[in-house]
N, C-alpha and C positions, 0 to 999 in steps of 0.2 A: 605490342601494338605497332602496326606499320603506320608511321606518321605521314607517308605518302598518300594514304587513302583516308586520312583523318581531317576533319574540319571542325573548327570552333565557330558556332553561331552565337553571336554576342549581342545582348541588349545593353548598350552603354549606359542607359538610364536606370538599370536595375540597381537594387540596394541603395535606393535614394540618390542615384547618380554617382555613387562611389566606384562602380565598376568602370565607368569611363574615366573618372578622375585618377584612379589608381591602376589603369590598364597595363602600364609597363611592368609593374611588379607582379600583377596577376598573370600576365602572359609568361613571365619568367618562371613562375611557380608551375604553370601548366607544362611548359617545355621540359622542365626538370623531371616531371612525372610521365609525360606522354610522348616525348621526343622533340627534337629541335625543329625549327622552321615550320611550325604547324600552320596550315591554311586557316585564315581568319575571314569571317564575313560578319559585318556589323548590320544590325537592323536599324531602320529609320522610322518605322511606323508599325502600328498594330497589324498583324498578319504576315509580316515579312519573315518571321521565323518559319512558318509553314512553307512559304514559297521557296525560301533558300534551302531548307531541308530537302524538299522534293527535288529541286534542281540539282543539288549536289549528289543525291542518290542516283539520279538519272545519268549523271556524269561518271558514275562508277565508284564514288566514295562509299566506304562501308562503315566507318566509325564516325558518328555524329555526336558532338559534345555541345549541348546548349549551355550558355553562360547567362544566367538570370534566375528569376524566381520560378514558382510553380506555373505562372502564366506563360512564361517563355518556354518552359519544358513542355507544356501542353501544345503550344504552337508547333514546336519542332516535332513532337510525336505525331501530330496530325499530318505532317509532311512525309512520314514514312509510308503513307498509303495514297493510292491514286485518288484524284479529286472526285468527289461524289456529291455534288450539291445541286444537281440539275433536276431532282425529282421533287414535285410538290405532292403532298399527301393530305387528303381531306379527313381530318380527325373526326369531324362531326358525323360522317357517314360510316367510316371504317371501325371506329372504336366500339361500336355496338355489335359488330359482326364477328361471331366466334370463328368463322371460316375465312377471316380476312387474310390478306397477304402481307401483314406486318413483317413476318420473319423473312420471307423471300425478298422483301424490299431493302434489306440491310446488307448489300454486298460490301465487303471490305477487303480490298486487294492490296497486299503489300507490294511496294515497288521492288524491293529486294528482300526476300525472306531471311537472308543471312546477315543483313545489316544490323549493327549494334548501336544502341544509345547509351551514353555514359551520363549518369545523373550526379550533379555536384551541388552542394549547398551554396549557391552564389547569388541569392537574392535576399530580400527582407522576409519573404514568405517561403519557407523550405519544408512544407508539410510532407511532400512525397518522400523526402529523405528519411523522415521518421517512419513512415509506413514500410520503407524498404530496409529499415534497420541499418542504415549507413551512418558513418560519423557526421556530426553536424558542424564540425570544424573544416573549413575549406582546405587548408593545407594537409590535414590528416586524411581527409577523404581522397584528395588527389594522390597522395602517397599510396594509400590502400588500393585504389582502383588502377593506378598506373602500373603497379606490380601484379595486377590480377590478369590471369590468362583465361578466365572462365566467364560465362555469362549465364543468366537465368531467363527463362521464358516467362513473361508475366501476362496476365489477362488484360484485355483492352475492352472498354465499354463504349459502345456506339450509342449516341444520343440523337434522337429526332425531336427537336424543340420548335415550338411556334415562334415565328419572327415577331419581335416586340413592336416593330414599326408597321408591319403588314401581316395581319393574322391569317391571310390567305396563303402565306408562304411559310416554308419550313427552314430551319437551320439544322444542318447535319454536321456533327463533330464527334470526335472521340475524346475520352478523358481517361486518366490513369488512376486517380486517387478517389475523388468523390464529387458527386453533384449535391448541391443544397437547394432546397425549394422552400419558399415561404419566408419566415422571419430572418433566417440566417442569410439567405440570398439578398433580402431587402437591405440588411445591414451592409453587406459587401458592396451592393450597388450604390448606396448612398455614400459610403466611405470613398468609393472610387470617384464619384462626382466631386466630392470635396477635395480629394487628393489631386485632381486635375488643376485645382486653384492653389492649394497649399501642399507642397511636396513633402509631406510628413506623414508616414503611415500610422504612427501611434496617435497623433492628433486626429487624423481623419477617421480612424477606427472608433475612437472615443466619441467623436461627433456623430458617426453613424449609429452607434448604440443609443446615444441620448435622444436622437431624433426618431428612432424606430421603436425601441422596446416599450416605453410607457404607454403608447397609444395603439400598438399593433393589435389587430383583431383577426382571429382565425377564420378560415373559410371552409365550407363543406366541399370535400373532394371525393372523387371516386377513384379508387386504386385497384387496378386489375392486375393480378399476379399470376405468372406462369402461363401466359397465353401460348397455345400450341394448336397446330392444324388438326391433330388427331382427336383430341378430347376437349377442345375448347379452352377453358381456363381452370387453374387450380383453386383460385380464391378471388373474391371481390369484396372490398371493404369500402363502405361509404361512411366518412367520419369528418368531424370538424378538425382540420389539420392546421396546426401552428407551424410545424417545420417538418420537412421531409428530407431524408438523407439516403442517397443511393451510393453505397460505398463499395470500393474495391480494396482500398487501404483502411487501416484502423483509425487514422487520426484526421481531425479537422484543424483549422487555424486555432492558435492559442494553446495547442497541446491537448485539446479535448479528444479523448479516445472514444469517439462516438460509436464505433462498431467494433466491439471487443473481440468478436469471433472472426472478423474479416481476415482473409488471406489473399494476397495479391496474385495468387496462382492456383486457386481452388476451383475455378470455373463457375463461381456463384456470385451474384449480387447480394450484398447485405442491405436489407431495406429496413430503415428505422423511421417510424412516424411518431412524432410528438403531437398529442392532440389536447384540445381543451385547456390550453395554457397561455391565455392572453396576458399581455403586459408583463409585469415582473415575475409572474409565475413560471415563465420559460426558464429563468435562471436556475430554479430548483430542479427542473427536469434535466437541464444540461449537466448539472452536477451529478444527478442520478445516472446519466449516461456514462459519466466518467468512472463512477465507483461500483456500479452494479455489474453482475455477471449475466450477460445476455443469453448464455447457454441455458439458464434456468427458465427462460421465457418460452412459452408456447405461442404460436401465432395468435395475436389478439390481446396480448397483455402479459403481465407478470413482472417485467423489469420496470422498476420505479413505479409500481402500481399500475392502474388501468389506463394511465395517460400515455403509455409508451407501447406501441405495437412494433414487433420485430419478427422478421422472417427472412428466408433466403430463397432465391429463385434465379433462373437463367434470364428472365426478362420481366419487365413491369411497365405499365402505363399509368399515368396520373392525369386526371382532368378535374377542373373545377366546375361546380354546378352553378356558380354565380357569374357576375359580370366583371368582377375585379381582376386586373392583370396580376397574376402571381409569378414572381420572378424566379428564374432558374439560373444557377451558376454552375459552371463546370471547372473543377480545379481552381476555384477561387476567382473566376472571371465571369461576369454576366454574359449569358448566351442567348436568352430569350425568355419566353413565358410559357405557362401551361396552356393547352395540353402538351404532354411530352411522353416519349416512349424510350425505354432503355433496354439494350440487349448486350449480353456479355459475349466476347469472343475469347475463348480460353487459349492461353499460351500463344499469344499472337504477336508479341514484341520482345525482342532480345534486349536485355538490359545488363550491362556489366556489373557484376556484384561478387 
């Protein structure tokens, strides 16, 4: 790796602040693996990872190494592509139209198609590392990837999500591992609110679970699968949804293997819908996700009984039929609410592996 075109984009607050506190030794480890005198850029606020990544790529840097958790990796990955947040899309009108222009709406232009991202386990949440089958130990992963001369092209998922502050606006982002919708996203959102006051991920996660799971109620949602201009749609499901997962990788937080058949470079979304599982019943369904073989499921059920729907597609839209705001998270970070649309871009990002 040429350290002259390599930059570290660092969230000093990651890993509960230990990244900033131990930065000197972390930097030494990185230099031993990736070369001396590496360029370093520190983030100061949310969104800086995207802006810095985009700016360094436009300067000609080709090797980008985010230092932080999955949220930081997601920010940096978004910076690999030209900014594309100026389009507003009326879900209420277009979601009903089989000849709509959802697909052409989703341009995703790489700044440098040859640029490479290196993913390291440097946060408290390192789920993408599991989905990429990389070592979960920081030094071990640095050594492995520092000696690596190859990269792998992985799929990128483009998400169009409704803005939670203004439902007339959209949020456009990419993600690499998984989107969560419903109870999983609600837990993440509440835990993040608590973590802003108490900087402890374990305590905030437990508090998010306690305040969400016992009283959570599912909502009726319409799931439109495989939308295409030629033949309309492949399938449409209307169901009482407790949790939705749009997966590129196999794992969610906590080590739950929610999408057992997912491959990060197969060109397909893995869509898992848990339904009719209010309150503590969701725990049993999540356990079922972890231990069951989804390959035995046909669309509409089978895995874990009739309460789990599983399929694969190149795109999917999800909308609620009620008035409740249903939260959507992307790679473990709150992004907006339903309705939302997801489309996969196969082999669209180079990752060192």
